[in-house]
C-alpha positions, 0 to 999 in steps of 0.5 A: 395214648402214646407218651409225650415229648416237647424238643427246642429249636434254639437259633442264634447267629443262623446256627442252631443248639444241639445237645450231645446226649448222654451215653447211657444206654437206658435212655433214648439216643445215646451218645447222639445229637438232638435237640433241648427238651423232654417227657411232658408231666401229667398234667403238663402242656407242651408249652409248661414242659418245653419251659420246665426242661429247658430251665432244667437242662441249660438254666434258662427260662426263654422270654418271650416264651417260644412258640410252636413250630410242628408236632408229629405223632408218627413215631412211638411218641407225640413230639411238640418242637418249639421255635425261637431265638436263643438270646444268650451267648452259651457262656451265660448259660450252664449245661446240666443235661447231656454231655456237650452242646453246639451251636450247629450251622445247617450244613454241620446238622446235614453232614449227620455228624457233629465235633463235640469239642468235649469228646474230642470225636465226631458223634451222629446225630439223633435219626429223630432230627432229619425232619428237623433238618428237611423243615429247616431247608424247606422254609428257605435256611441256609447257613449263614 
């Protein structure tokens, strides 16, 4: 059975919350922009995992809970992506995992390279986010 992850696609003011992953060679997509979330623990559902991961990574528990958006088993992991509104400004959250975060527009995500204020440079998007961007475009999302 493939390992499973739960990821959060959080929207605020027509922008999407991204996490700049740490520059650690032993993690998946080091130094790249990705979504908050992570691996399911044994016996944990994807819904439980995304709630736990968001508490661990940004000290926030979505209420109401995020809604399942899509699942994808085409790669080497089972990926469950959840979607919802980020109801708090970043200033009211805490970045507890990763080296930066940003609210990126759809055009920034399409560019596949996004500015990190903390690192003072552009960093690439994780390759897996291409499918997320394509889904947003297919739904008719545009920059506000």
